[in-house]
C-alpha positions in Angstrom: -58.2 20.1 76.9 -54.7 19.3 77.8 -52.6 16.4 79.1 -52.0 15.9 82.8 -48.6 16.9 83.9 -46.4 14.3 85.4 -45.7 16.6 88.4 -49.2 15.9 89.8 -51.2 18.6 91.6 -49.4 22.0 92.1 -49.1 25.4 90.5 -50.4 25.7 86.9 -49.1 27.4 83.8 -51.9 28.2 81.3 -51.5 28.9 77.6 -54.2 31.0 76.2 -54.7 30.6 72.4 -55.6 33.4 70.2 -57.3 31.2 67.7 -59.1 28.8 69.9 -61.7 27.9 67.3 -59.0 26.4 65.1 -58.1 23.9 67.9 -61.5 22.1 67.8 -61.9 22.7 71.6 -64.4 24.9 73.4 -64.9 26.2 77.0 -61.2 26.8 77.5 -62.1 29.1 80.4 -64.8 26.9 81.9 -67.8 28.1 79.9 -70.1 25.0 79.3 -71.9 24.4 76.0 -75.6 24.5 76.1 -77.1 21.1 77.0 -73.8 19.8 78.3 -72.5 19.2 81.8 -70.2 21.7 83.2 -66.5 20.6 82.9 -64.6 20.7 86.1 -60.8 21.2 85.5 -58.5 19.5 88.0 -55.3 21.1 89.2 -52.2 20.6 87.1 -48.8 22.2 86.6 -49.1 22.9 82.8 -52.1 23.4 80.5 -50.9 22.5 77.1 -52.0 21.8 73.5 -50.8 22.5 69.9 -52.3 25.3 67.9 -52.4 26.6 64.3 -51.3 29.9 62.9 -52.2 31.1 59.3 -49.2 31.6 57.1 -48.4 34.7 55.2 -49.8 37.2 57.7 -49.5 40.6 56.2 -50.6 42.9 59.1 -48.6 45.8 60.4 -48.6 44.6 64.0 -47.0 41.4 65.3 -49.4 38.5 65.0 -50.7 37.5 68.5 -50.5 33.8 68.9 -51.3 33.1 72.6 -50.5 33.7 76.2 -48.5 32.0 78.9 -49.8 32.2 82.5 -48.8 30.5 85.7 -51.1 29.9 88.7 -48.4 31.4 90.8 -48.5 34.7 89.0 -50.2 37.2 91.3 -49.8 40.0 88.9 -47.1 41.7 90.8 -44.4 41.1 88.1 -42.4 38.6 90.2 -42.6 35.9 87.6 -40.6 36.0 84.4 -41.7 34.1 81.3 -39.1 32.8 78.8 -39.5 31.1 75.4 -36.9 28.9 73.7 -36.8 26.4 70.8 -37.2 26.8 67.0 -37.6 30.4 66.0 -37.6 31.8 69.5 -36.4 35.3 69.4 -36.3 35.4 65.6 -39.7 34.2 64.5 -41.5 34.4 67.8 -41.3 36.7 70.9 -42.8 36.6 74.4 -43.6 39.4 76.9 -41.7 38.1 79.9 -44.1 39.9 82.3 -47.5 39.1 80.7 -46.5 35.9 78.8 -48.0 37.1 75.5 -46.6 35.3 72.4 -46.4 37.1 69.0 -45.0 36.2 65.6 -42.8 38.9 64.4 -42.1 37.6 60.8 -44.2 36.3 58.0 -44.6 32.5 58.4 -44.4 30.4 55.2 -45.6 26.8 55.5 -43.7 25.9 52.3 -40.5 26.9 54.1 -41.3 25.3 57.5 -44.6 23.7 58.4 -44.3 23.7 62.2 -42.1 25.0 65.1 -41.3 23.2 68.4 -41.1 25.7 71.3 -40.3 25.4 75.0 -41.9 27.5 77.8 -40.5 28.3 81.2 -41.6 30.4 84.3 -38.8 31.7 86.5 -38.8 33.8 89.7 -37.7 37.2 88.6 -35.5 37.9 91.6 -33.9 34.6 92.2 -34.2 33.0 88.7 -35.5 29.9 90.3 -37.9 27.8 88.0 -41.4 28.0 89.3 -42.8 25.5 86.7 -41.2 22.6 84.9 -40.2 23.3 81.3 -42.6 22.0 78.7 -42.8 21.9 74.9 -45.6 23.1 72.6 -46.0 23.0 68.8 -47.0 25.9 66.6 -48.3 24.6 63.2 -48.5 26.9 60.2 -51.8 26.6 58.5 -51.7 26.5 54.7 -53.2 29.1 52.4 -53.3 28.9 48.6 -50.2 31.0 47.9 -48.3 28.9 45.4 -49.2 28.3 41.7 -48.5 25.0 40.0 -45.2 24.8 38.2 -43.8 22.6 35.4 -40.3 22.0 36.7 -38.9 20.4 33.5 -40.4 22.7 30.9 -40.2 23.6 28.2 -40.8 20.1 26.8 -39.9 18.4 23.5 -41.9 15.6 22.1 -42.3 13.7 18.9 -45.1 11.8 17.3 -45.3 10.0 13.9 -47.1 11.8 11.2 -50.5 10.5 10.1 -51.1 9.3 13.6 -54.8 8.5 14.6 -56.8 10.5 17.0 -56.0 9.7 20.6 -52.3 8.8 20.0 -50.4 9.6 23.2 -47.7 12.2 22.7 -46.4 12.9 26.3 -47.5 13.2 29.9 -46.9 16.5 31.7 -46.8 16.9 35.5 -47.1 20.2 37.3 -46.0 20.5 41.0 -47.9 22.7 43.6 -46.0 23.6 46.7 -49.2 24.0 48.8 -50.4 21.4 51.2 -52.1 18.6 49.3 -53.8 17.4 52.5 -55.6 20.6 53.3 -58.2 21.9 51.1 -57.9 22.2 47.3 -54.8 24.4 47.2 -52.7 21.6 45.6 -55.4 20.0 43.5 -54.2 20.7 39.9 -56.3 20.6 36.7 -54.7 20.7 33.1 -55.9 22.5 30.1 -54.6 23.5 26.7 -54.3 27.1 25.8 -52.6 26.8 22.4 -52.3 23.9 20.0 -55.9 23.1 19.2 -57.3 21.5 17.2 -54.2 19.4 16.6 -53.6 18.3 20.2 -55.5 18.0 23.5 -54.7 17.3 27.1 -56.4 15.2 29.8 -57.4 17.5 32.7 -56.4 15.2 35.6 -53.5 13.2 34.1 -51.8 15.8 31.9 -51.4 13.3 29.0 -51.2 15.2 25.7 -52.9 13.3 22.8 -53.4 13.8 19.0 -56.8 15.3 18.3 -56.6 15.8 14.6 -56.1 12.8 12.1 -53.8 12.6 9.1 -51.4 15.3 10.1 -48.7 15.4 7.3 -45.1 16.2 8.1 -44.5 17.3 4.6 -47.1 20.0 5.1 -46.2 21.0 8.7 -43.5 19.5 10.9 -43.4 21.5 14.1 -46.1 22.5 16.6 -45.9 24.8 19.7 -48.5 23.8 22.3 -49.1 25.7 25.6 -50.4 23.7 28.5 -51.9 25.3 31.7 -52.0 23.8 35.2 -54.5 25.4 37.6 -55.0 24.6 41.3 -58.2 24.8 43.4 -59.5 22.1 41.1 -59.7 24.7 38.3 -62.2 26.8 40.2 -62.3 30.5 40.0 -59.7 32.1 42.1 -57.2 29.3 41.7 -53.6 29.9 40.8 -52.2 28.7 37.4 -48.9 28.0 35.7 -48.1 27.3 32.1 -45.4 25.6 30.0 -44.5 25.2 26.3 -44.5 21.8 24.6 -42.8 21.6 21.2 -44.1 18.7 19.2 -42.3 17.4 16.1 -43.9 15.1 13.6 -41.6 12.3 12.6 -41.5 10.9 9.1 -43.2 7.8 7.9 -43.0 6.3 4.4 -46.2 7.8 3.0 -44.9 9.4 -0.2 -43.8 7.4 -3.3 -40.7 8.5 -5.2 -41.2 10.5 -8.5 -38.7 11.3 -11.3 -38.6 14.9 -12.3 -38.3 14.0 -15.9 -39.8 11.2 -17.9 -36.8 11.2 -20.4 -33.1 11.9 -19.7 -30.6 12.6 -22.5 -26.9 11.7 -21.9 -23.8 11.3 -24.0 -20.4 9.6 -23.4 -17.3 9.3 -25.6 -16.5 5.8 -26.9 -13.0 6.0 -25.4 -14.4 6.1 -21.8 -13.1 3.4 -19.6 -15.2 0.7 -18.2 -16.6 1.9 -14.9 -16.7 5.6 -15.9 -19.7 7.6 -14.9 -22.1 8.5 -17.7 -24.6 10.6 -15.7 -26.9 10.8 -12.6 -30.6 10.7 -12.2 -32.8 11.1 -9.1 -36.3 10.2 -8.1 -37.6 12.8 -5.7 -39.0 11.4 -2.4 -40.5 13.9 0.1 -39.9 11.5 2.9 -36.7 11.4 5.0 -34.0 9.0 6.2 -34.7 5.3 5.6 -38.1 6.2 4.3 -36.5 8.0 1.3 -34.0 5.3 0.6 -34.4 3.7 -2.8 -32.8 1.3 -5.3 -32.3 2.1 -8.9 -32.6 -0.8 -11.5 -32.3 -1.0 -15.3 -35.4 -3.0 -16.0 -35.5 -2.8 -19.8 -33.8 -1.4 -22.8 -31.1 -2.3 -25.3 -28.3 -1.0 -23.0 -28.8 -3.4 -20.1 -25.6 -5.3 -21.1 -23.5 -2.2 -21.7 -24.5 0.0 -18.7 -25.0 -0.4 -15.0 -26.7 1.7 -12.4 -25.9 2.1 -8.7 -27.3 4.2 -5.8 -25.5 7.0 -4.0 -26.5 6.3 -0.4 -25.9 9.9 0.7 -27.9 11.8 -1.9 -30.1 9.0 -3.2 -28.8 9.5 -6.8 -28.9 6.8 -9.5 -25.4 6.7 -11.0 -25.2 5.2 -14.5 -21.8 3.7 -15.4 -20.2 1.9 -18.3 -20.4 -1.9 -18.0 -18.5 -2.9 -21.1 -16.4 -1.0 -23.6 -18.3 1.1 -26.1 -17.7 1.4 -29.8 -19.2 4.2 -31.9 -18.7 2.2 -35.1 -20.7 -0.7 -33.7 -23.6 1.1 -31.9 -24.1 4.8 -31.5 -27.0 5.1 -29.0 -28.6 3.1 -26.2 -32.0 3.3 -24.4 -32.4 2.4 -20.8 -35.6 2.0 -18.8 -34.8 2.8 -15.1 -36.9 2.2 -12.1 -36.4 3.9 -8.7 -38.2 2.1 -5.8 -38.3 2.6 -2.0 -36.5 -0.2 -0.1 -38.4 0.3 3.3 -42.1 0.1 2.9 -44.7 0.8 5.7 -47.6 -1.7 5.5 -50.0 1.0 6.8 -49.6 3.1 3.7 -49.3 0.6 0.9 -52.6 1.8 -0.4 -50.9 5.1 -1.2 -48.5 3.3 -3.6 -46.9 2.1 -5.8 -43.8 3.3 -4.1 -41.7 3.3 -7.3 -41.4 5.3 -10.5 -40.0 4.7 -14.0 -38.1 6.9 -16.4 -36.3 6.5 -19.8 -32.6 7.3 -20.2 -31.2 7.8 -23.8 -27.4 7.5 -24.0 -25.5 8.7 -27.1 -22.0 7.4 -27.9 -19.6 10.1 -29.3 -17.0 9.2 -31.9 -13.3 9.5 -30.8 -10.3 9.1 -33.0 -8.9 5.8 -31.6 -5.4 4.3 -32.0 -5.0 1.2 -34.2 -6.2 -2.0 -32.5 -4.4 -5.3 -32.9 -6.3 -8.5 -33.6 -4.8 -10.0 -30.4 -3.9 -8.5 -27.0 -0.5 -10.2 -27.3 1.4 -12.6 -29.4 3.5 -15.6 -28.5 5.8 -17.2 -31.0 8.3 -20.1 -30.8 11.2 -20.1 -33.3 14.2 -22.4 -33.6 17.6 -20.8 -33.0 18.8 -21.9 -36.4 16.2 -19.9 -38.2 17.6 -18.4 -41.4 18.0 -14.7 -41.5 15.1 -13.0 -43.3 12.6 -15.8 -42.5 9.1 -14.5 -41.6 8.1 -16.2 -38.4 4.9 -14.1 -37.5 2.6 -11.6 -39.1 0.8 -9.2 -36.8 -2.3 -7.3 -37.9 -3.8 -4.1 -36.7 -6.7 -2.0 -38.0 -8.0 1.5 -37.5 -11.2 1.1 -35.5 -12.6 4.4 -36.6 -15.0 4.8 -39.6 -12.2 6.5 -41.6 -10.2 3.2 -41.5 -6.8 4.9 -42.1 -3.8 2.9 -43.4 -1.5 1.4 -40.8 2.3 1.5 -40.7 4.2 -1.0 -38.4 7.5 -0.6 -36.6 9.4 -2.1 -33.7 10.0 -0.1 -30.6 13.8 0.1 -30.5 14.1 0.0 -26.7 12.4 -3.5 -26.7 14.9 -4.9 -29.2 18.3 -3.4 -28.3 20.2 -6.2 -30.1 18.3 -5.4 -33.3 17.5 -9.1 -34.0 14.2 -8.5 -35.7 12.7 -6.5 -38.5 9.0 -5.9 -39.4 7.6 -5.0 -42.8 6.2 -1.5 -42.6 3.0 -2.3 -44.5 2.3 -6.0 -44.0 3.4 -6.4 -40.3 5.5 -9.5 -41.2 8.2 -10.1 -38.5 11.5 -11.6 -39.6 15.0 -12.1 -38.2 17.9 -9.9 -39.3 20.5 -11.5 -37.0 21.2 -15.1 -36.1 19.4 -16.2 -32.9 21.3 -18.0 -30.2 19.3 -19.6 -27.5 22.4 -20.1 -25.4 23.0 -16.3 -25.5 19.4 -15.1 -25.2 16.5 -17.5 -25.0 13.6 -15.0 -24.8 12.8 -11.8 -26.7 10.1 -9.5 -25.7 9.5 -6.9 -28.4 6.9 -4.3 -28.7 5.3 -3.7 -32.1 3.8 -0.3 -32.9 1.0 0.5 -35.3 0.6 4.1 -36.4 -2.2 5.7 -38.5 -0.9 7.3 -41.6 -3.2 10.3 -41.4 -2.7 10.9 -37.7 0.7 9.9 -36.5 -0.2 10.7 -32.9 -2.5 7.7 -32.8 -0.2 4.7 -32.1 -1.3 1.3 -30.9 1.1 -1.2 -29.4 1.2 -5.0 -28.7 3.7 -7.2 -27.0 5.3 -10.0 -29.0 7.0 -12.7 -27.0 9.5 -14.8 -28.9 10.8 -18.0 -27.4 14.0 -19.3 -29.0 13.8 -23.1 -29.3 17.0 -25.1 -28.7 18.8 -26.6 -31.6 21.8 -28.9 -31.1 24.4 -26.5 -32.4 27.0 -26.6 -29.7 29.5 -29.4 -29.3 30.2 -30.8 -25.9 33.4 -29.9 -24.2 35.3 -31.0 -21.1 33.8 -29.3 -18.1 37.2 -28.0 -17.0 40.9 -28.0 -17.9 42.2 -31.4 -16.7 45.8 -32.1 -16.0 46.3 -35.6 -14.8 49.4 -37.5 -13.5 50.5 -41.0 -13.5 53.0 -42.5 -11.2 56.1 -44.2 -12.5 55.1 -47.2 -10.5 51.5 -47.3 -11.9 50.1 -50.7 -12.9 48.1 -51.5 -16.0 44.3 -50.7 -15.6 44.8 -48.1 -12.9 42.4 -45.1 -12.9 44.2 -41.8 -13.2 41.4 -39.3 -14.1 37.6 -39.0 -14.3 36.4 -36.5 -16.9 33.0 -34.9 -17.5 31.7 -32.7 -20.2 29.3 -29.8 -20.6 27.1 -28.7 -23.4 25.3 -25.3 -23.5 22.4 -26.9 -25.4 19.4 -28.0 -23.5 17.8 -31.1 -25.1 14.4 -32.1 -23.9 15.6 -35.6 -23.0 18.5 -34.3 -21.1 22.2 -34.5 -21.9 23.9 -37.7 -22.8 27.6 -37.7 -23.8 29.6 -40.4 -25.5 33.4 -40.5 -24.9 36.2 -42.2 -26.8 39.8 -41.7 -27.7 40.4 -39.8 -30.8 41.1 -42.1 -33.8 44.8 -41.2 -33.9 45.1 -42.3 -30.2 42.8 -45.2 -30.2 45.5 -47.8 -30.4 48.1 -46.1 -28.2 49.9 -48.5 -25.9 49.8 -46.2 -22.8 46.3 -45.2 -21.9 42.7 -46.2 -22.6 39.3 -44.6 -22.0 36.2 -46.2 -20.5 32.7 -44.5 -21.1 30.7 -44.9 -17.8 27.4 -44.2 -19.6 26.6 -41.6 -17.0 28.1 -38.6 -18.8 31.5 -39.3 -17.3 34.5 -41.3 -18.5 37.6 -42.9 -16.8 41.1 -42.6 -18.1 43.0 -45.8 -17.3 46.6 -46.9 -17.8 47.1 -49.6 -20.4 50.5 -50.6 -19.2 52.8 -50.1 -16.3 56.4 -49.0 -15.9 56.3 -45.3 -16.9 59.5 -43.3 -16.7 60.1 -39.6 -16.6 63.4 -40.1 -18.4 61.7 -41.8 -21.3 58.7 -39.3 -21.6 57.5 -36.9 -18.9 54.3 -35.6 -20.5 51.6 -37.4 -22.6 48.9 -35.7 -24.6 45.8 -37.8 -24.8 43.0 -36.5 -27.3 39.5 -37.3 -26.1 36.6 -37.4 -28.6 33.2 -36.3 -27.2 29.8 -36.4 -28.9 26.3 -35.7 -27.8 23.2 -37.7 -28.5 21.1 -35.1 -30.3 20.6 -34.6 -34.0 22.5 -33.2 -35.7 25.3 -34.8 -33.6 27.9 -32.4 -32.4 31.4 -33.5 -31.6 34.6 -32.1 -30.2 38.1 -33.3 -29.3 39.8 -32.1 -26.2 43.4 -32.9 -25.1 44.1 -34.3 -21.6 47.6 -33.6 -20.4 49.1 -36.4 -18.4 52.4 -35.9 -16.5 54.6 -38.7 -15.3 55.5 -38.2 -11.7 57.5 -40.0 -9.0 55.3 -41.2 -6.2 55.8 -42.7 -2.8 54.5 -46.1 -1.8 51.1 -44.7 -1.0 50.7 -43.2 -4.4 51.3 -39.6 -3.3 53.2 -37.4 -5.9 56.7 -36.5 -4.9 58.0 -34.8 -8.0 57.0 -34.4 -11.7 60.2 -32.6 -12.7 62.3 -34.7 -15.1 65.5 -32.6 -14.8 65.9 -33.6 -11.2 66.8 -37.2 -12.3 69.4 -36.2 -14.9 72.0 -35.3 -12.3 74.5 -37.8 -11.2 73.7 -39.4 -7.9 77.2 -38.9 -6.6 77.3 -35.1 -7.3 78.0 -33.1 -4.1 76.3 -29.9 -3.0 79.4 -27.8 -3.5 79.7 -28.9 -7.1 76.0 -28.1 -7.7 76.5 -24.6 -6.4 79.5 -24.1 -8.6 77.6 -25.2 -11.7 74.8 -22.8 -10.9 77.2 -19.9 -10.4 78.8 -20.6 -13.8 75.4 -20.6 -15.5 74.5 -17.3 -13.8 77.8 -15.6 -15.0 77.3 -16.9 -18.5 73.8 -15.5 -18.6 75.0 -12.1 -17.4 77.7 -12.0 -20.1 75.1 -12.9 -22.8 72.9 -10.1 -21.7 75.8 -7.6 -21.8 76.7 -8.6 -25.3 73.2 -8.2 -26.5 72.9 -4.9 -24.9 76.1 -3.6 -26.5 74.9 -4.8 -29.9 71.6 -3.0 -29.5 73.3 0.3 -28.6 75.7 -0.1 -31.5 72.9 -0.6 -34.1 70.6 2.1 -32.7 71.1 5.6 -34.2 70.9 8.7 -32.1 67.4 9.9 -31.7 66.1 12.9 -29.9 63.4 12.5 -27.2 60.7 13.8 -29.7 61.8 11.3 -32.3 61.7 8.4 -29.9 58.0 8.9 -29.2 56.3 6.0 -31.0 53.2 8.0 -31.6 55.1 10.4 -33.8 56.4 7.6 -36.0 53.1 7.6 -37.7 53.5 11.3 -38.7 57.0 10.8 -39.9 56.2 7.7 -41.9 54.6 9.6 -44.8 55.5 7.1 -47.6 53.7 4.0 -48.5 55.5 0.7 -47.8 55.8 -2.2 -50.1 54.3 -4.9 -47.9 56.2 -8.0 -47.5 58.5 -7.0 -50.4 59.6 -3.9 -48.4 62.6 -5.1 -46.3 64.2 -1.7 -45.8 61.6 -0.3 -43.3 61.8 -3.3 -41.0 63.9 -6.4 -40.5 61.5 -9.1 -41.3 63.8 -11.6 -39.7 62.7 -10.3 -36.3 59.3 -11.7 -36.9 60.7 -15.2 -37.3 62.3 -15.1 -33.9 60.2 -12.9 -31.6 62.2 -13.7 -28.5 65.4 -12.5 -30.1 63.7 -9.4 -31.4 62.6 -8.4 -27.9 66.0 -9.2 -26.3 67.9 -7.3 -28.9 65.7 -4.3 -29.4 64.1 -3.0 -26.3 61.1 -0.7 -26.8 61.4 2.2 -24.4 57.8 3.3 -25.0 56.3 -0.1 -24.0 55.5 -1.3 -20.5 57.2 -4.5 -19.4 54.0 -6.5 -19.5 53.5 -5.6 -23.1 57.0 -6.6 -23.9 56.6 -10.0 -22.4 53.5 -10.9 -24.4 55.5 -12.8 -26.9 56.7 -15.4 -24.5 53.1 -16.6 -24.0 52.8 -17.3 -27.8 53.4 -21.0 -28.4 56.4 -21.5 -30.7 55.9 -23.5 -33.8 58.3 -24.8 -36.4 60.1 -22.1 -38.3 59.9 -23.9 -41.5 56.1 -23.4 -41.6 55.3 -20.4 -43.8 52.2 -19.5 -41.7 54.3 -18.8 -38.6 54.3 -15.1 -38.9 50.6 -14.9 -39.6 49.7 -17.2 -36.7 52.0 -15.1 -34.4 50.3 -11.9 -35.4 46.8 -13.3 -34.9 47.8 -14.7 -31.5 49.2 -11.3 -30.5 46.0 -9.6 -31.6 43.9 -12.0 -29.6 45.9 -11.5 -26.5 45.9 -7.7 -26.8 42.2 -7.7 -27.3 41.6 -9.6 -24.1 44.1 -7.6 -22.1 42.3 -4.5 -20.6 45.6 -3.0 -19.6 47.4 -3.1 -23.0 47.8 0.3 -24.6 46.9 0.7 -28.3 50.5 1.0 -29.6 50.8 1.4 -33.3 53.5 -1.1 -33.9 54.2 -4.2 -36.0 53.1 -6.4 -33.1 49.5 -5.2 -33.1 48.9 -4.8 -36.8 49.3 -7.2 -39.6 51.4 -6.4 -42.6 50.1 -4.1 -45.3 51.2 -2.9 -48.7 51.3 -4.2 -52.2 52.2 -7.7 -51.3 49.6 -8.1 -48.5 46.0 -9.4 -48.6 44.8 -6.0 -47.3 46.8 -4.3 -50.0 47.3 -0.6 -49.4 45.3 1.1 -46.6 46.4 4.5 -47.7 43.8 7.1 -48.7 46.2 9.2 -50.7 44.9 7.9 -54.0 41.3 7.1 -53.0 40.0 10.4 -54.4 41.3 9.5 -57.9 39.1 6.5 -58.2 35.5 6.6 -59.2 34.9 2.8 -58.7 32.6 1.7 -55.9 34.4 0.2 -53.0 33.3 -3.1 -51.5 34.2 -3.2 -47.9 32.6 -6.5 -47.0 36.0 -8.1 -46.6 36.6 -6.0 -43.5 34.4 -8.3 -41.4 37.0 -11.1 -42.0 39.8 -9.1 -40.5 39.0 -9.6 -36.8 37.4 -7.6 -34.0 39.6 -4.5 -34.5 38.0 -3.9 -37.9 34.5 -4.7 -36.7 33.5 -1.0 -36.4 34.7 -0.2 -39.9 32.8 -3.2 -41.2 29.6 -2.0 -39.5 30.1 1.5 -41.0 31.0 0.6 -44.6 30.1 -3.0 -45.1 27.2 -5.3 -44.6 27.5 -7.1 -41.3 26.3 -10.7 -42.0 27.3 -12.3 -38.7 28.2 -11.5 -35.1 30.2 -14.7 -34.5 33.6 -13.8 -33.0 36.8 -15.0 -34.5 38.2 -17.8 -32.3 
């Protein structure tokens, strides 16, 4: 019954087992079975074998397991038995005198299935081992004390709706902690406690299957199924465990869409913009997700060209929008036949179709008071710049698109025509010019024409009119810059002294082409000639040699320039040519003729003496003139010297040119002497010196005073620093003998005659404002 000890023959330690029938051995103590030979046990040190102990012992006394006994034990208590190993002292105890082994705690096979122990026999007095230490195993025998458990429950599962019988849903597995190798304690059988007749479970595999056909998600979506697992093969007395399985039916496309109405009524104002939403329709589909997705289409009706429909992917609405602009006066209602169809079809359920539906949409157009509409979205006009004032160059047309067809009045938006070049007839829409056009000043005009309804001024339409000013050859060519050439005294005949070019603000299509020649009065001069290079430039050449500063230091050569366009424009410019002394390389040394009038033998000292005498003479002249001015000037207070008060004190009307008492007219014939003799204290020096820039002409010419005054006016207008002094220098002469006659308003109230102020426009820029206020401005051309 046991294994032979390696120690050979000697004392023996016996283990008596409390449950010997569980070991499969008999005759432990030498009792033979009937019909068998008597077993003879040989001497050995240990008698040993494993044994079983039932788990979950519930008795009040410790469970007797077995007994240790040594052949050397005489029963006198001299041998001491000890037990060591797994659970010794905690789970198992031994009586050290008798060798009895007991379990002192409940044994659970699911916690520990076996224990390895060691037995030892010692001399009680000396502690000397009497037997070698040996191991033995205590195995815990299983009993059915654990029910099956679903470790992952509760469970969630899905299955498509309308599934056929037998469709697998999920496989459940229950775990039993009992020993699956011993008996039926761990043999599990599955059954369904709740969920019939919709679902069933296979007893041995735990696979849950559909047991009812054509389950409809739209009728019921969720099912709670309770599954039981029972051990002992499902026999009576077995332990059982349960779990919950929540099954959700997933959607399939088994329902066609349906419109809630067969006819929809909608309305939209005619002023709605293209792309505006008219309304929404929806075909109801009980399915979900992609199975409910659909596409809306206008399949028929008279509004297919005027409306469009799209699908809202979130809510599956059909959105009807305007495809092109509506007009109540043209068509007041539309009919649309709209289809809503699923986009994802399931072939298994095509027999339930068709998966589409049709409805009718009636759209009414509402009338709106609209602004006038022009017959063109914009206008483009080309006009020549020499177009006569008042000429109609374009007629625009607008109409009231409403049924009322109100009268239209036209106007030009002032901000688009700040120069006020154009005018439009209020009733006909005829565009014309009111000022001359100048392409060189402004070549494009973008004006906005407004059209307003007479009965509703708030309704205003507008259109853009682009006017391109075409070029006309109305500007003469001129020299591109101010040229001042020089010629050396040693110059030879045919020598180039200057190259001139011209500019023309006109822009002919074929490009500029200028023709140069000397003016007729200088064509046969013996000094210089001109050669046209035929490339818009010309050369000025000497016709002879031997020029001398003493003979003539400056030559003025008039150059005649014409362009090649029709009508031909010409101009004459003067080229100033100075005679200079040059070195051998042709570089200018001096162009001052006075330097050659001095004697060559004059010394430096003599030159200084002459200059000193000239300076003293100039000082004396200035003193004499100053004394004369103080002698003639009466005493005036500071208030009377203020030039601005002269206007207040001058309260009588002068006699024009015949009035010689108010002012010495001789001063006008010699402006330099007038300034030197009478110094204005209320004028700045730069104003006093203006007269020296005025070119002096022959005194004998009767127009000298008039030319002088015009030149002074022109310079004062261009000078931003000149104060507006009211003096004879800045105003022409007035009075009975002048062209302007009397400017006084003292007697104007006594006349009932209508005044014609058109002549003010001829008086120059200073009277332009008066001409605009009281006269008719016919031209904007400046006076120069």
